[in-house]
C-alpha positions in Angstrom: 98.6 -121.9 -49.1 95.9 -121.4 -46.7 95.4 -117.8 -48.9 95.4 -119.4 -52.1 92.7 -121.5 -51.6 90.6 -118.8 -50.1 91.1 -116.9 -53.5 90.3 -119.8 -55.1 86.9 -120.8 -53.9 86.4 -116.8 -54.2 87.3 -117.1 -57.8 84.9 -120.4 -58.3 82.4 -119.0 -56.3 82.2 -115.7 -58.4 82.3 -117.7 -61.7 79.4 -120.1 -60.6 77.1 -117.0 -59.5 78.0 -115.5 -62.7 77.1 -118.0 -65.4 74.3 -119.1 -63.1 72.3 -116.0 -63.3 73.3 -115.3 -66.9 71.1 -118.6 -67.7 68.3 -117.5 -65.9 68.4 -114.4 -67.0 68.5 -115.9 -70.9 65.5 -118.3 -70.0 62.8 -115.5 -68.8 63.8 -113.4 -71.5 63.0 -115.8 -74.2 59.9 -117.3 -72.4 58.4 -113.9 -71.7 59.7 -111.9 -74.5 56.1 -112.4 -76.8 53.9 -111.4 -73.8 55.8 -108.2 -73.0 55.7 -107.0 -76.0 52.1 -107.3 -75.9 51.2 -105.7 -72.6 53.5 -103.0 -73.0 52.0 -101.5 -76.1 48.1 -102.0 -74.3 48.0 -98.8 -71.7 44.8 -97.7 -70.7 43.7 -94.2 -71.8 43.5 -92.2 -68.6 46.3 -94.0 -66.8 49.8 -91.8 -66.8 52.7 -92.8 -68.3 55.5 -94.5 -65.8 59.5 -93.0 -65.8 61.0 -95.9 -67.5 58.3 -95.9 -70.3 59.1 -92.1 -70.8 63.2 -93.4 -70.9 62.3 -96.2 -73.4 60.5 -93.9 -75.6 63.1 -91.5 -75.5 65.7 -93.9 -76.0 64.0 -95.2 -78.8 63.8 -98.9 -77.2 61.6 -100.5 -80.1 64.5 -99.2 -83.2 66.9 -102.0 -83.8 70.2 -101.4 -84.2 72.8 -102.5 -86.7 76.1 -103.7 -85.4 78.4 -103.4 -88.4 77.3 -99.5 -88.3 78.1 -99.1 -84.6 81.5 -101.7 -84.5 82.4 -101.7 -88.4 85.4 -100.3 -89.8 83.5 -97.4 -91.1 81.0 -95.9 -88.4 78.1 -94.5 -89.2 75.3 -93.1 -85.7 73.3 -91.5 -87.9 70.6 -94.4 -88.3 70.9 -95.6 -85.0 68.9 -95.4 -82.1 69.8 -93.3 -78.8 69.9 -96.5 -76.8 73.0 -98.4 -78.9 74.8 -94.8 -79.1 74.6 -94.6 -75.2 75.9 -98.7 -75.2 78.3 -97.6 -77.5 80.1 -94.9 -75.3 79.9 -96.9 -72.1 81.6 -99.3 -73.7 84.4 -97.3 -74.7 84.7 -95.5 -71.6 84.2 -98.6 -69.2 87.5 -99.7 -71.7 89.2 -96.8 -71.1 88.9 -96.8 -67.6 90.0 -100.6 -67.3 92.9 -100.0 -68.8 93.7 -97.1 -66.8 93.6 -99.2 -63.6 95.2 -101.5 -65.1 98.5 -99.5 -65.6 97.9 -96.6 -63.4 97.1 -98.6 -60.2 100.1 -101.2 -59.8 102.5 -97.9 -60.7 100.8 -96.3 -57.9 101.4 -99.1 -55.8 105.0 -99.7 -56.9 105.8 -96.1 -56.5 104.3 -95.6 -52.9 104.9 -99.2 -51.5 108.2 -100.5 -53.7 108.2 -103.7 -55.2 107.3 -106.8 -53.9 109.3 -108.6 -51.6 109.0 -112.7 -51.3 
């Protein structure tokens, strides 16, 4: 019973931290979105471009993506920005890794340690 209580407390803490920080991130993004656009475009002439700015420029950070072209039944990546293509690939990779972990991990545990004994 004590282990169940610890697990429930850990789960509740994780959920609270996840949703608590999500609300803060959404609030900061909506409040500062107009100021960021104006300051990012005005760079002094003699100043070097930072690495993050170079990466953003290469990934077409200001170009919007169309979700129907990316996630729709007929996929068309020709007009989509590079950042959307990378995120789509990362989503597919993470999904495959999660599926493998869901199947292979317990299967390996069963083969090595045998069935669970209560």
